[in-house]
N, C-alpha and C positions, 0 to 999 in steps of 0.2 A: 131736236138735236140728233146727231148720229151717234150710235152706241155700238161698240164692238167688245165682246167678251171672248178672250182667247186663252186657251190652255196650251201646253206643249204638244198635245195630241191633235187638237182640232179647234176650229172656230165654233164656239158654243152659241153665240148670238150675234147677229149683225142686222141692224135696222134702226128705225126711228124710235125715240122715246121722249116722253114729256117730262119725266123725272126718273132719277136713279138714286137709290139709297144704298150705301156701301158700308161695310163694317171696318171703319178706320181703326188704326192702332190706339188712338185716344178716344174712341167712341164712334158710333154710327153718325154719318152725315149724309145730307141729300144734295144732289147736284141738279140744278134746274137750268133752263135755257139762259144764256148770257152769264153763266157763272164765271167768276174770276178764274184765271188760269191757276191750276193746282196740280201738284203731284203728291201722292200720299201712299204710304204702305198700308196694306190691308191685313186684318186678322182672319181666322176662320170664321165664317158666319154667313148670313143671308145677304144676297144682293137682290133688291126689289126693283124690278123694272116696270114702270108705269107707261102705258101707251093709251092715252086718253082715259077711259074708264076701266080698261083692262089692266090686269096686274099679273106679273110672272115672277116667281121666286126661285132663285138658284142658290144652293149652298156651296160656297167655295172654300178651298183650302188656301188661305192666305194669298198674297200677291201685291200688286201695285196698280193704282189708278192714276190716269192723267186726263185732265179736262182742259181744253184750250180751243177757243174759237168755235164753240158748240159741237166739238168732236170729243167724245168720251171714250177712252180705251182702258179696258180692264185686262191686265195680264194676270191670270190666276194660276196658281200652282196645280190646281186640279178642281174637279167638281165632285162633291160628296153626293152620291145617289141616295135618295130617300128610301 
């Protein structure tokens, strides 16, 4: 599936992913290929991007996620640098 993580400043990530775990307001949840369409608000926390066996973790400051037709878009308020 295609994933984009965007902040007001820049595009943080754009590419393919096999799974994405996001910090939803009611708890973390994972989005996989062919996930039902969803829009959810996000809390501050970790976004885990899996690309096959590789994993990338980004810490975001809240935002919104939309998943539809194997396209996932995360609009984050910002990225928390480690």
